[in-house]
CHARMM-style PDB file with segment names, atoms N, HN, CA, C and O in Angstrom:
ATOM      1  N   MET     1      -9.622-107.756-122.199  1.00  0.00      PROA
ATOM      2  CA  MET     1      -8.605-106.658-121.738  1.00  0.00      PROA
ATOM      3  C   MET     1      -8.489-106.011-122.981  1.00  0.00      PROA
ATOM      4  O   MET     1      -8.239-104.813-122.850  1.00  0.00      PROA
ATOM      5  N   ALA     2      -8.599-106.452-124.308  1.00  0.00      PROA
ATOM      6  HN  ALA     2      -8.802-107.426-124.415  1.00  0.00      PROA
ATOM      7  CA  ALA     2      -8.716-105.794-125.714  1.00  0.00      PROA
ATOM      8  C   ALA     2     -10.019-105.176-125.433  1.00  0.00      PROA
ATOM      9  O   ALA     2     -10.100-103.948-125.413  1.00  0.00      PROA
ATOM     10  N   GLN     3     -10.991-105.874-125.226  1.00  0.00      PROA
ATOM     11  HN  GLN     3     -10.925-106.872-125.242  1.00  0.00      PROA
ATOM     12  CA  GLN     3     -12.161-104.687-125.504  1.00  0.00      PROA
ATOM     13  C   GLN     3     -12.454-103.924-124.228  1.00  0.00      PROA
ATOM     14  O   GLN     3     -12.840-102.794-124.528  1.00  0.00      PROA
ATOM     15  N   ALA     4     -12.415-104.123-122.841  1.00  0.00      PROA
ATOM     16  HN  ALA     4     -12.101-105.040-122.597  1.00  0.00      PROA
ATOM     17  CA  ALA     4     -11.689-102.466-122.123  1.00  0.00      PROA
ATOM     18  C   ALA     4     -11.273-101.797-122.667  1.00  0.00      PROA
ATOM     19  O   ALA     4     -11.799-100.686-122.732  1.00  0.00      PROA
ATOM     20  N   VAL     5     -10.040-102.091-123.403  1.00  0.00      PROA
ATOM     21  HN  VAL     5      -9.613-102.994-123.350  1.00  0.00      PROA
ATOM     22  CA  VAL     5      -9.560-100.994-124.170  1.00  0.00      PROA
ATOM     23  C   VAL     5     -10.223-100.564-125.208  1.00  0.00      PROA
ATOM     24  O   VAL     5      -9.721 -99.491-125.543  1.00  0.00      PROA
ATOM     25  N   ARG     6     -11.025-100.826-125.837  1.00  0.00      PROA
ATOM     26  HN  ARG     6     -11.433-101.697-125.565  1.00  0.00      PROA
ATOM     27  CA  ARG     6     -11.530-100.215-127.115  1.00  0.00      PROA
ATOM     28  C   ARG     6     -13.101 -99.589-126.378  1.00  0.00      PROA
ATOM     29  O   ARG     6     -13.657 -98.781-127.122  1.00  0.00      PROA
ATOM     30  N   ASP     7     -13.807 -99.853-125.115  1.00  0.00      PROA
ATOM     31  HN  ASP     7     -13.355-100.509-124.510  1.00  0.00      PROA
ATOM     32  CA  ASP     7     -14.419 -99.356-125.009  1.00  0.00      PROA
ATOM     33  C   ASP     7     -14.345 -97.576-124.470  1.00  0.00      PROA
ATOM     34  O   ASP     7     -14.903 -96.509-124.725  1.00  0.00      PROA
ATOM     35  N   LEU     8     -12.828 -98.352-123.218  1.00  0.00      PROA
ATOM     36  HN  LEU     8     -12.375 -99.219-123.012  1.00  0.00      PROA
ATOM     37  CA  LEU     8     -12.632 -96.884-122.588  1.00  0.00      PROA
ATOM     38  C   LEU     8     -12.017 -95.519-123.704  1.00  0.00      PROA
ATOM     39  O   LEU     8     -12.274 -94.315-123.705  1.00  0.00      PROA
ATOM     40  N   GLY     9     -10.939 -96.530-124.760  1.00  0.00      PROA
ATOM     41  HN  GLY     9     -10.729 -97.508-124.759  1.00  0.00      PROA
ATOM     42  CA  GLY     9     -10.422 -96.036-125.364  1.00  0.00      PROA
ATOM     43  C   GLY     9      -9.237 -95.055-124.485  1.00  0.00      PROA
ATOM     44  O   GLY     9      -9.115 -93.870-124.173  1.00  0.00      PROA
ATOM     45  N   VAL    10      -8.741 -95.887-124.372  1.00  0.00      PROA
ATOM     46  HN  VAL    10      -8.841 -96.849-124.626  1.00  0.00      PROA
ATOM     47  CA  VAL    10      -7.536 -95.769-123.987  1.00  0.00      PROA
ATOM     48  C   VAL    10      -6.419 -97.081-123.670  1.00  0.00      PROA
ATOM     49  O   VAL    10      -6.544 -98.138-123.052  1.00  0.00      PROA
ATOM     50  N   HSD    11      -5.238 -96.424-124.443  1.00  0.00      PROA
ATOM     51  HN  HSD    11      -5.136 -95.565-124.945  1.00  0.00      PROA
ATOM     52  CA  HSD    11      -3.920 -97.473-124.705  1.00  0.00      PROA
ATOM     53  C   HSD    11      -4.182 -98.758-123.655  1.00  0.00      PROA
ATOM     54  O   HSD    11      -4.716 -98.727-122.546  1.00  0.00      PROA
ATOM     55  N   GLY    12      -3.686 -99.765-124.304  1.00  0.00      PROA
ATOM     56  HN  GLY    12      -3.251 -99.790-125.204  1.00  0.00      PROA
ATOM     57  CA  GLY    12      -3.548-101.110-123.111  1.00  0.00      PROA
ATOM     58  C   GLY    12      -2.220-100.896-122.175  1.00  0.00      PROA
ATOM     59  O   GLY    12      -1.929-101.749-121.336  1.00  0.00      PROA
ATOM     60  N   THR    13      -1.572 -99.931-122.324  1.00  0.00      PROA
ATOM     61  HN  THR    13      -1.809 -99.238-123.005  1.00  0.00      PROA
ATOM     62  CA  THR    13      -0.612-100.450-121.191  1.00  0.00      PROA
ATOM     63  C   THR    13      -1.368 -98.921-120.065  1.00  0.00      PROA
ATOM     64  O   THR    13      -1.604 -99.158-118.881  1.00  0.00      PROA
ATOM     65  N   VAL    14      -1.501 -98.246-120.341  1.00  0.00      PROA
ATOM     66  HN  VAL    14      -1.309 -98.054-121.304  1.00  0.00      PROA
ATOM     67  CA  VAL    14      -2.738 -97.365-119.041  1.00  0.00      PROA
ATOM     68  C   VAL    14      -3.194 -97.994-118.670  1.00  0.00      PROA
ATOM     69  O   VAL    14      -2.650 -98.195-117.584  1.00  0.00      PROA
ATOM     70  N   LEU    15      -4.524 -99.042-118.856  1.00  0.00      PROA
ATOM     71  HN  LEU    15      -4.965 -98.880-119.738  1.00  0.00      PROA
ATOM     72  CA  LEU    15      -5.250-100.298-118.330  1.00  0.00      PROA
ATOM     73  C   LEU    15      -4.567-101.036-117.427  1.00  0.00      PROA
ATOM     74  O   LEU    15      -4.938-101.164-116.260  1.00  0.00      PROA
ATOM     75  N   ARG    16      -3.486-101.587-117.932  1.00  0.00      PROA
ATOM     76  HN  ARG    16      -3.185-101.483-118.880  1.00  0.00      PROA
ATOM     77  CA  ARG    16      -2.977-102.527-116.999  1.00  0.00      PROA
ATOM     78  C   ARG    16      -1.860-101.850-115.650  1.00  0.00      PROA
ATOM     79  O   ARG    16      -1.552-102.343-114.565  1.00  0.00      PROA
ATOM     80  N   ARG    17      -1.439-100.448-116.344  1.00  0.00      PROA
ATOM     81  HN  ARG    17      -1.689-100.047-117.226  1.00  0.00      PROA
ATOM     82  CA  ARG    17      -0.748 -99.417-114.796  1.00  0.00      PROA
ATOM     83  C   ARG    17      -1.830 -99.144-113.766  1.00  0.00      PROA
ATOM     84  O   ARG    17      -1.614 -98.887-112.581  1.00  0.00      PROA
ATOM     85  N   TRP    18      -3.256 -99.244-114.469  1.00  0.00      PROA
ATOM     86  HN  TRP    18      -3.432 -99.453-115.431  1.00  0.00      PROA
ATOM     87  CA  TRP    18      -4.551 -98.892-113.301  1.00  0.00      PROA
ATOM     88  C   TRP    18      -4.642-100.061-112.622  1.00  0.00      PROA
ATOM     89  O   TRP    18      -4.664-100.150-111.394  1.00  0.00      PROA
ATOM     90  N   VAL    19      -4.702-101.088-113.503  1.00  0.00      PROA
ATOM     91  HN  VAL    19      -4.684-101.015-114.500  1.00  0.00      PROA
ATOM     92  CA  VAL    19      -4.851-102.519-113.220  1.00  0.00      PROA
ATOM     93  C   VAL    19      -3.974-102.750-111.862  1.00  0.00      PROA
ATOM     94  O   VAL    19      -4.340-102.891-110.695  1.00  0.00      PROA
ATOM     95  N   GLN    20      -2.380-102.732-112.596  1.00  0.00      PROA
ATOM     96  HN  GLN    20      -2.084-102.618-113.544  1.00  0.00      PROA
ATOM     97  CA  GLN    20      -1.542-102.719-111.204  1.00  0.00      PROA
ATOM     98  C   GLN    20      -1.788-101.777-110.252  1.00  0.00      PROA
ATOM     99  O   GLN    20      -1.989-102.400-109.210  1.00  0.00      PROA
ATOM    100  N   GLU    21      -1.853-100.935-110.111  1.00  0.00      PROA
ATOM    101  HN  GLU    21      -1.690-100.428-110.958  1.00  0.00      PROA
ATOM    102  CA  GLU    21      -2.618 -99.621-109.017  1.00  0.00      PROA
ATOM    103  C   GLU    21      -3.530-100.253-108.106  1.00  0.00      PROA
ATOM    104  O   GLU    21      -2.986-100.709-107.100  1.00  0.00      PROA
ATOM    105  N   CYS    22      -4.346-100.350-108.160  1.00  0.00      PROA
ATOM    106  HN  CYS    22      -4.789 -99.980-108.977  1.00  0.00      PROA
ATOM    107  CA  CYS    22      -5.510-101.202-108.136  1.00  0.00      PROA
ATOM    108  C   CYS    22      -5.452-102.587-107.436  1.00  0.00      PROA
ATOM    109  O   CYS    22      -6.123-102.682-106.408  1.00  0.00      PROA
ATOM    110  N   ALA    23      -4.932-103.390-107.734  1.00  0.00      PROA
ATOM    111  HN  ALA    23      -4.386-103.312-108.568  1.00  0.00      PROA
ATOM    112  CA  ALA    23      -3.818-104.809-106.637  1.00  0.00      PROA
ATOM    113  C   ALA    23      -2.960-104.424-106.064  1.00  0.00      PROA
ATOM    114  O   ALA    23      -2.375-105.367-105.532  1.00  0.00      PROA
ATOM    115  N   ALA    24      -2.260-102.964-105.732  1.00  0.00      PROA
ATOM    116  HN  ALA    24      -2.735-102.197-106.164  1.00  0.00      PROA
ATOM    117  CA  ALA    24      -1.410-102.338-104.867  1.00  0.00      PROA
ATOM    118  C   ALA    24      -1.795-102.228-103.797  1.00  0.00      PROA
ATOM    119  O   ALA    24      -1.460-102.701-102.710  1.00  0.00      PROA
ATOM    120  N   ASP    25      -2.829-101.308-104.263  1.00  0.00      PROA
ATOM    121  HN  ASP    25      -3.101-100.924-105.146  1.00  0.00      PROA
ATOM    122  CA  ASP    25      -3.501-100.387-102.727  1.00  0.00      PROA
ATOM    123  C   ASP    25      -4.880 -99.687-103.511  1.00  0.00      PROA
ATOM    124  O   ASP    25      -4.943 -98.633-104.145  1.00  0.00      PROA
ATOM    125  N   ALA    26      -6.235-100.970-103.125  1.00  0.00      PROA
ATOM    126  HN  ALA    26      -6.183-101.825-102.610  1.00  0.00      PROA
ATOM    127  CA  ALA    26      -7.513-100.180-104.031  1.00  0.00      PROA
ATOM    128  C   ALA    26      -7.877 -99.440-103.597  1.00  0.00      PROA
ATOM    129  O   ALA    26      -8.747 -98.862-104.249  1.00  0.00      PROA
ATOM    130  N   GLN    27      -7.641 -99.027-102.612  1.00  0.00      PROA
ATOM    131  HN  GLN    27      -6.934 -99.496-102.083  1.00  0.00      PROA
ATOM    132  CA  GLN    27      -8.288 -97.794-101.894  1.00  0.00      PROA
ATOM    133  C   GLN    27      -7.780 -96.360-101.561  1.00  0.00      PROA
ATOM    134  O   GLN    27      -8.190 -95.503-100.778  1.00  0.00      PROA
ATOM    135  N   GLN    28      -6.571 -96.414-102.580  1.00  0.00      PROA
ATOM    136  HN  GLN    28      -6.237 -97.109-103.216  1.00  0.00      PROA
ATOM    137  CA  GLN    28      -5.830 -95.453-102.995  1.00  0.00      PROA
ATOM    138  C   GLN    28      -5.640 -95.139-104.576  1.00  0.00      PROA
ATOM    139  O   GLN    28      -5.861 -94.118-105.227  1.00  0.00      PROA
ATOM    140  N   ALA    29      -5.082 -96.578-104.982  1.00  0.00      PROA
ATOM    141  HN  ALA    29      -4.903 -97.407-104.453  1.00  0.00      PROA
ATOM    142  CA  ALA    29      -5.805 -96.490-106.481  1.00  0.00      PROA
ATOM    143  C   ALA    29      -5.878 -94.673-107.147  1.00  0.00      PROA
ATOM    144  O   ALA    29      -4.919 -93.936-107.376  1.00  0.00      PROA
ATOM    145  N   PHE    30      -7.042 -94.441-107.281  1.00  0.00      PROA
ATOM    146  HN  PHE    30      -7.821 -95.039-107.095  1.00  0.00      PROA
ATOM    147  CA  PHE    30      -7.904 -94.114-107.215  1.00  0.00      PROA
ATOM    148  C   PHE    30      -8.381 -93.068-106.504  1.00  0.00      PROA
ATOM    149  O   PHE    30      -9.593 -93.285-106.523  1.00  0.00      PROA
ATOM    150  N   PRO    31      -8.227 -92.170-105.949  1.00  0.00      PROA
ATOM    151  CA  PRO    31      -8.144 -91.151-104.825  1.00  0.00      PROA
ATOM    152  C   PRO    31      -9.084 -90.334-105.816  1.00  0.00      PROA
ATOM    153  O   PRO    31     -10.267 -90.670-105.776  1.00  0.00      PROA
ATOM    154  N   GLY    32      -8.741 -89.305-106.709  1.00  0.00      PROA
ATOM    155  HN  GLY    32      -7.780 -89.032-106.742  1.00  0.00      PROA
ATOM    156  CA  GLY    32     -10.466 -88.530-107.347  1.00  0.00      PROA
ATOM    157  C   GLY    32     -10.724 -87.564-106.228  1.00  0.00      PROA
ATOM    158  O   GLY    32     -10.192 -87.247-105.164  1.00  0.00      PROA
ATOM    159  N   GLN    33     -11.770 -87.238-106.936  1.00  0.00      PROA
ATOM    160  HN  GLN    33     -12.202 -87.495-107.801  1.00  0.00      PROA
ATOM    161  CA  GLN    33     -13.068 -85.545-106.415  1.00  0.00      PROA
ATOM    162  C   GLN    33     -11.864 -85.100-105.474  1.00  0.00      PROA
ATOM    163  O   GLN    33     -12.245 -85.355-104.331  1.00  0.00      PROA
ATOM    164  N   GLY    34     -11.169 -84.801-105.449  1.00  0.00      PROA
ATOM    165  HN  GLY    34     -10.860 -84.594-106.377  1.00  0.00      PROA
ATOM    166  CA  GLY    34      -9.626 -83.778-104.493  1.00  0.00      PROA
ATOM    167  C   GLY    34      -9.611 -84.275-103.157  1.00  0.00      PROA
ATOM    168  O   GLY    34      -9.402 -83.633-102.128  1.00  0.00      PROA
ATOM    169  N   GLN    35      -9.924 -85.821-103.319  1.00  0.00      PROA
ATOM    170  HN  GLN    35     -10.094 -86.343-104.155  1.00  0.00      PROA
ATOM    171  CA  GLN    35      -9.042 -86.938-102.480  1.00  0.00      PROA
ATOM    172  C   GLN    35      -7.222 -86.771-103.249  1.00  0.00      PROA
ATOM    173  O   GLN    35      -6.779 -86.550-104.376  1.00  0.00      PROA
ATOM    174  N   MET    36      -6.651 -87.017-101.925  1.00  0.00      PROA
ATOM    175  HN  MET    36      -7.011 -87.196-101.010  1.00  0.00      PROA
ATOM    176  CA  MET    36      -5.116 -87.054-102.708  1.00  0.00      PROA
ATOM    177  C   MET    36      -5.117 -88.202-101.572  1.00  0.00      PROA
ATOM    178  O   MET    36      -5.912 -88.294-100.637  1.00  0.00      PROA
ATOM    179  N   LYS    37      -4.044 -89.047-101.874  1.00  0.00      PROA
ATOM    180  HN  LYS    37      -3.398 -88.973-102.634  1.00  0.00      PROA
ATOM    181  CA  LYS    37      -2.825 -89.950-101.580  1.00  0.00      PROA
ATOM    182  C   LYS    37      -2.157 -89.053-100.267  1.00  0.00      PROA
ATOM    183  O   LYS    37      -1.655 -87.979-100.596  1.00  0.00      PROA
ATOM    184  N   PRO    38      -2.111 -89.428 -98.745  1.00  0.00      PROA
ATOM    185  CA  PRO    38      -1.610 -88.760 -98.119  1.00  0.00      PROA
ATOM    186  C   PRO    38       0.300 -88.677 -98.511  1.00  0.00      PROA
ATOM    187  O   PRO    38       0.925 -87.955 -97.735  1.00  0.00      PROA
ATOM    188  N   GLU    39       0.943 -89.214 -99.379  1.00  0.00      PROA
ATOM    189  HN  GLU    39       0.435 -89.801-100.010  1.00  0.00      PROA
ATOM    190  CA  GLU    39       2.081 -88.600-100.134  1.00  0.00      PROA
ATOM    191  C   GLU    39       2.168 -87.438-100.749  1.00  0.00      PROA
ATOM    192  O   GLU    39       3.043 -86.575-100.820  1.00  0.00      PROA
ATOM    193  N   GLN    40       0.648 -87.624-101.367  1.00  0.00      PROA
ATOM    194  HN  GLN    40      -0.062 -88.325-101.308  1.00  0.00      PROA
ATOM    195  CA  GLN    40       0.643 -86.229-102.216  1.00  0.00      PROA
ATOM    196  C   GLN    40       0.009 -85.240-100.832  1.00  0.00      PROA
ATOM    197  O   GLN    40       0.638 -84.193-100.673  1.00  0.00      PROA
ATOM    198  N   ALA    41      -0.695 -85.386-100.234  1.00  0.00      PROA
ATOM    199  HN  ALA    41      -1.205 -86.236-100.363  1.00  0.00      PROA
ATOM    200  CA  ALA    41      -1.593 -84.368 -99.597  1.00  0.00      PROA
ATOM    201  C   ALA    41       0.218 -84.235 -98.790  1.00  0.00      PROA
ATOM    202  O   ALA    41       1.069 -83.599 -99.413  1.00  0.00      PROA
ATOM    203  N   GLU    42       0.508 -84.756 -97.712  1.00  0.00      PROA
ATOM    204  HN  GLU    42      -0.183 -85.272 -97.206  1.00  0.00      PROA
ATOM    205  CA  GLU    42       2.044 -84.030 -97.266  1.00  0.00      PROA
ATOM    206  C   GLU    42       3.039 -82.968 -98.286  1.00  0.00      PROA
ATOM    207  O   GLU    42       3.419 -81.825 -98.036  1.00  0.00      PROA
ATOM    208  N   LEU    43       3.285 -83.802 -99.488  1.00  0.00      PROA
ATOM    209  HN  LEU    43       2.976 -84.731 -99.692  1.00  0.00      PROA
ATOM    210  CA  LEU    43       4.040 -82.721-100.416  1.00  0.00      PROA
ATOM    211  C   LEU    43       2.884 -81.522-100.537  1.00  0.00      PROA
ATOM    212  O   LEU    43       3.360 -80.412-100.302  1.00  0.00      PROA
ATOM    213  N   ALA    44       1.905 -81.523-100.757  1.00  0.00      PROA
ATOM    214  HN  ALA    44       1.518 -82.426-100.947  1.00  0.00      PROA
ATOM    215  CA  ALA    44       1.282 -80.314-100.768  1.00  0.00      PROA
ATOM    216  C   ALA    44       1.105 -79.465 -99.812  1.00  0.00      PROA
ATOM    217  O   ALA    44       0.741 -78.415-100.341  1.00  0.00      PROA
ATOM    218  N   ARG    45       1.190 -79.299 -98.198  1.00  0.00      PROA
ATOM    219  HN  ARG    45       1.485 -80.152 -97.768  1.00  0.00      PROA
ATOM    220  CA  ARG    45       1.164 -79.068 -97.052  1.00  0.00      PROA
ATOM    221  C   ARG    45       2.716 -78.041 -97.135  1.00  0.00      PROA
ATOM    222  O   ARG    45       2.801 -76.818 -97.020  1.00  0.00      PROA
ATOM    223  N   LEU    46       3.855 -79.085 -97.381  1.00  0.00      PROA
ATOM    224  HN  LEU    46       3.785 -80.078 -97.474  1.00  0.00      PROA
ATOM    225  CA  LEU    46       4.958 -78.272 -97.566  1.00  0.00      PROA
ATOM    226  C   LEU    46       5.213 -77.447 -98.309  1.00  0.00      PROA
ATOM    227  O   LEU    46       6.040 -76.545 -98.173  1.00  0.00      PROA
ATOM    228  N   ARG    47       4.148 -77.787 -99.669  1.00  0.00      PROA
ATOM    229  HN  ARG    47       3.476 -78.519 -99.780  1.00  0.00      PROA
ATOM    230  CA  ARG    47       4.807 -76.551-100.295  1.00  0.00      PROA
ATOM    231  C   ARG    47       4.099 -75.280-100.048  1.00  0.00      PROA
ATOM    232  O   ARG    47       4.222 -74.234-100.685  1.00  0.00      PROA
ATOM    233  N   ARG    48       3.612 -75.433 -99.398  1.00  0.00      PROA
ATOM    234  HN  ARG    48       3.512 -76.283 -98.881  1.00  0.00      PROA
ATOM    235  CA  ARG    48       2.045 -74.551 -98.995  1.00  0.00      PROA
ATOM    236  C   ARG    48       3.158 -74.115 -97.583  1.00  0.00      PROA
ATOM    237  O   ARG    48       2.818 -72.966 -97.299  1.00  0.00      PROA
ATOM    238  N   GLU    49       3.944 -74.407 -96.922  1.00  0.00      PROA
ATOM    239  HN  GLU    49       4.220 -75.340 -97.153  1.00  0.00      PROA
ATOM    240  CA  GLU    49       4.505 -74.558 -95.696  1.00  0.00      PROA
ATOM    241  C   GLU    49       5.520 -73.611 -96.866  1.00  0.00      PROA
ATOM    242  O   GLU    49       5.416 -72.386 -96.921  1.00  0.00      PROA
ATOM    243  N   VAL    50       6.233 -74.189 -97.524  1.00  0.00      PROA
ATOM    244  HN  VAL    50       6.318 -75.184 -97.479  1.00  0.00      PROA
ATOM    245  CA  VAL    50       7.983 -73.086 -98.011  1.00  0.00      PROA
ATOM    246  C   VAL    50       7.528 -72.497 -98.338  1.00  0.00      PROA
ATOM    247  O   VAL    50       8.071 -71.506 -97.848  1.00  0.00      PROA
ATOM    248  N   ILE    51       6.045 -71.814 -99.478  1.00  0.00      PROA
ATOM    249  HN  ILE    51       5.605 -72.619 -99.876  1.00  0.00      PROA
ATOM    250  CA  ILE    51       5.856 -70.519 -99.525  1.00  0.00      PROA
ATOM    251  C   ILE    51       5.686 -69.328 -98.202  1.00  0.00      PROA
ATOM    252  O   ILE    51       5.824 -68.114 -98.051  1.00  0.00      PROA
ATOM    253  N   LYS    52       5.327 -70.437 -97.451  1.00  0.00      PROA
ATOM    254  HN  LYS    52       5.215 -71.423 -97.574  1.00  0.00      PROA
ATOM    255  CA  LYS    52       4.775 -68.866 -96.229  1.00  0.00      PROA
ATOM    256  C   LYS    52       5.904 -68.649 -95.622  1.00  0.00      PROA
ATOM    257  O   LYS    52       6.353 -67.561 -95.262  1.00  0.00      PROA
ATOM    258  N   LEU    53       6.500 -69.994 -95.472  1.00  0.00      PROA
ATOM    259  HN  LEU    53       6.135 -70.877 -95.764  1.00  0.00      PROA
ATOM    260  CA  LEU    53       8.367 -69.102 -94.889  1.00  0.00      PROA
ATOM    261  C   LEU    53       8.959 -68.068 -96.129  1.00  0.00      PROA
ATOM    262  O   LEU    53       8.794 -66.857 -95.983  1.00  0.00      PROA
ATOM    263  N   LYS    54       9.325 -68.343 -96.775  1.00  0.00      PROA
ATOM    264  HN  LYS    54       9.459 -69.327 -96.893  1.00  0.00      PROA
ATOM    265  CA  LYS    54       9.637 -67.706 -98.244  1.00  0.00      PROA
ATOM    266  C   LYS    54       9.192 -65.986 -97.593  1.00  0.00      PROA
ATOM    267  O   LYS    54       9.792 -64.968 -97.249  1.00  0.00      PROA
ATOM    268  N   ALA    55       7.863 -66.444 -97.697  1.00  0.00      PROA
ATOM    269  HN  ALA    55       7.376 -67.271 -97.976  1.00  0.00      PROA
ATOM    270  CA  ALA    55       7.103 -64.453 -97.360  1.00  0.00      PROA
ATOM    271  C   ALA    55       7.394 -64.283 -96.207  1.00  0.00      PROA
ATOM    272  O   ALA    55       6.956 -63.186 -95.860  1.00  0.00      PROA
ATOM    273  N   ASP    56       8.115 -64.987 -95.082  1.00  0.00      PROA
ATOM    274  HN  ASP    56       8.471 -65.878 -95.364  1.00  0.00      PROA
ATOM    275  CA  ASP    56       8.118 -64.502 -94.315  1.00  0.00      PROA
ATOM    276  C   ASP    56       9.811 -64.142 -94.314  1.00  0.00      PROA
ATOM    277  O   ASP    56      10.289 -63.029 -94.095  1.00  0.00      PROA
ATOM    278  N   ARG    57      10.339 -65.015 -94.526  1.00  0.00      PROA
ATOM    279  HN  ARG    57       9.951 -65.920 -94.704  1.00  0.00      PROA
ATOM    280  CA  ARG    57      11.664 -64.419 -94.803  1.00  0.00      PROA
ATOM    281  C   ARG    57      12.033 -63.352 -95.627  1.00  0.00      PROA
ATOM    282  O   ARG    57      13.082 -62.742 -95.419  1.00  0.00      PROA
ATOM    283  N   ASP    58      11.113 -63.005 -96.738  1.00  0.00      PROA
ATOM    284  HN  ASP    58      10.260 -63.500 -96.907  1.00  0.00      PROA
ATOM    285  CA  ASP    58      11.194 -61.470 -96.692  1.00  0.00      PROA
ATOM    286  C   ASP    58      11.313 -60.417 -96.644  1.00  0.00      PROA
ATOM    287  O   ASP    58      12.062 -59.504 -96.990  1.00  0.00      PROA
ATOM    288  N   ILE    59      10.047 -60.718 -95.917  1.00  0.00      PROA
ATOM    289  HN  ILE    59       9.439 -61.460 -95.636  1.00  0.00      PROA
ATOM    290  CA  ILE    59       9.284 -59.582 -94.809  1.00  0.00      PROA
ATOM    291  C   ILE    59      10.622 -59.060 -93.474  1.00  0.00      PROA
ATOM    292  O   ILE    59      10.797 -57.949 -92.971  1.00  0.00      PROA
ATOM    293  N   LEU    60      11.466 -60.537 -93.201  1.00  0.00      PROA
ATOM    294  HN  LEU    60      11.325 -61.439 -93.609  1.00  0.00      PROA
ATOM    295  CA  LEU    60      12.268 -59.897 -92.312  1.00  0.00      PROA
ATOM    296  C   LEU    60      13.591 -58.938 -93.307  1.00  0.00      PROA
ATOM    297  O   LEU    60      14.088 -57.826 -93.129  1.00  0.00      PROA
ATOM    298  N   LYS    61      13.736 -59.661 -94.027  1.00  0.00      PROA
ATOM    299  HN  LYS    61      13.332 -60.564 -94.172  1.00  0.00      PROA
ATOM    300  CA  LYS    61      15.026 -58.948 -94.891  1.00  0.00      PROA
ATOM    301  C   LYS    61      14.933 -57.446 -95.095  1.00  0.00      PROA
ATOM    302  O   LYS    61      15.814 -56.705 -94.659  1.00  0.00      PROA
ATOM    303  N   LYS    62      13.615 -56.876 -95.914  1.00  0.00      PROA
ATOM    304  HN  LYS    62      12.899 -57.478 -96.269  1.00  0.00      PROA
ATOM    305  CA  LYS    62      13.251 -55.440 -95.952  1.00  0.00      PROA
ATOM    306  C   LYS    62      12.668 -55.033 -94.391  1.00  0.00      PROA
ATOM    307  O   LYS    62      12.675 -53.890 -93.932  1.00  0.00      PROA
ATOM    308  N   ALA    63      12.342 -55.823 -93.941  1.00  0.00      PROA
ATOM    309  HN  ALA    63      12.336 -56.751 -94.314  1.00  0.00      PROA
ATOM    310  CA  ALA    63      12.584 -55.124 -92.408  1.00  0.00      PROA
ATOM    311  C   ALA    63      14.405 -54.664 -91.332  1.00  0.00      PROA
ATOM    312  O   ALA    63      14.676 -53.790 -90.508  1.00  0.00      PROA
ATOM    313  N   ALA    64      14.956 -55.445 -91.765  1.00  0.00      PROA
ATOM    314  HN  ALA    64      14.736 -56.155 -92.435  1.00  0.00      PROA
ATOM    315  CA  ALA    64      16.451 -55.038 -91.527  1.00  0.00      PROA
ATOM    316  C   ALA    64      17.254 -54.562 -91.567  1.00  0.00      PROA
ATOM    317  O   ALA    64      18.173 -54.273 -90.801  1.00  0.00      PROA
ATOM    318  N   ALA    65      16.767 -54.274 -93.373  1.00  0.00      PROA
ATOM    319  HN  ALA    65      16.021 -54.509 -93.995  1.00  0.00      PROA
ATOM    320  CA  ALA    65      17.202 -53.335 -94.264  1.00  0.00      PROA
ATOM    321  C   ALA    65      16.706 -51.667 -94.043  1.00  0.00      PROA
ATOM    322  O   ALA    65      17.011 -50.624 -94.622  1.00  0.00      PROA
ATOM    323  N   TYR    66      15.698 -52.031 -92.790  1.00  0.00      PROA
ATOM    324  HN  TYR    66      15.450 -52.878 -92.320  1.00  0.00      PROA
ATOM    325  CA  TYR    66      14.999 -51.066 -93.220  1.00  0.00      PROA
ATOM    326  C   TYR    66      14.988 -49.898 -92.235  1.00  0.00      PROA
ATOM    327  O   TYR    66      14.660 -48.715 -92.329  1.00  0.00      PROA
ATOM    328  N   PHE    67      15.606 -50.893 -90.970  1.00  0.00      PROA
ATOM    329  HN  PHE    67      15.872 -51.854 -90.894  1.00  0.00      PROA
ATOM    330  CA  PHE    67      15.994 -50.706 -89.432  1.00  0.00      PROA
ATOM    331  C   PHE    67      17.544 -50.242 -89.367  1.00  0.00      PROA
ATOM    332  O   PHE    67      18.185 -49.660 -88.492  1.00  0.00      PROA
ATOM    333  N   ALA    68      17.967 -50.856 -90.957  1.00  0.00      PROA
ATOM    334  HN  ALA    68      17.447 -51.329 -91.668  1.00  0.00      PROA
ATOM    335  CA  ALA    68      19.893 -50.548 -91.041  1.00  0.00      PROA
ATOM    336  C   ALA    68      19.833 -49.498 -91.438  1.00  0.00      PROA
ATOM    337  O   ALA    68      20.774 -48.870 -90.952  1.00  0.00      PROA
ATOM    338  N   GLN    69      18.896 -48.517 -92.463  1.00  0.00      PROA
ATOM    339  HN  GLN    69      18.132 -49.027 -92.858  1.00  0.00      PROA
ATOM    340  CA  GLN    69      19.106 -47.466 -92.646  1.00  0.00      PROA
ATOM    341  C   GLN    69      18.717 -46.157 -92.015  1.00  0.00      PROA
ATOM    342  O   GLN    69      19.220 -45.040 -92.142  1.00  0.00      PROA
ATOM    343  N   GLU    70      17.550 -46.634 -91.201  1.00  0.00      PROA
ATOM    344  HN  GLU    70      17.142 -47.541 -91.097  1.00  0.00      PROA
ATOM    345  CA  GLU    70      17.607 -45.453 -89.831  1.00  0.00      PROA
ATOM    346  C   GLU    70      18.664 -45.549 -89.161  1.00  0.00      PROA
ATOM    347  O   GLU    70      19.299 -44.511 -89.344  1.00  0.00      PROA
ATOM    348  N   ALA    71      19.375 -46.448 -88.265  1.00  0.00      PROA
ATOM    349  HN  ALA    71      18.859 -47.291 -88.117  1.00  0.00      PROA
ATOM    350  CA  ALA    71      20.119 -46.525 -87.225  1.00  0.00      PROA
ATOM    351  C   ALA    71      21.259 -45.215 -88.204  1.00  0.00      PROA
ATOM    352  O   ALA    71      21.642 -44.191 -87.637  1.00  0.00      PROA
ATOM    353  N   LEU    72      21.567 -45.477 -89.411  1.00  0.00      PROA
ATOM    354  HN  LEU    72      21.257 -46.309 -89.872  1.00  0.00      PROA
ATOM    355  CA  LEU    72      22.807 -44.443 -90.135  1.00  0.00      PROA
ATOM    356  C   LEU    72      22.264 -43.132 -89.720  1.00  0.00      PROA
ATOM    357  OT1 LEU    72      22.849 -42.095 -90.031  1.00  0.00      PROA
TER     358      LEU     72
END
């Protein structure tokens, strides 16, 4: 372990965390190359959805204000 820490140039706790992540879920431990864990992908999808919904809401607010002025 000590030799690996020196070779990789990382702190010992970082290497231990990597080993624990790999032991817990070997396929999803190091997704990299644009591949996200399912939870991260869902979070990214939800964030994109929130941005879209906020834009839709803002458009509807502007339209409502425009038509309210026109009615007067």
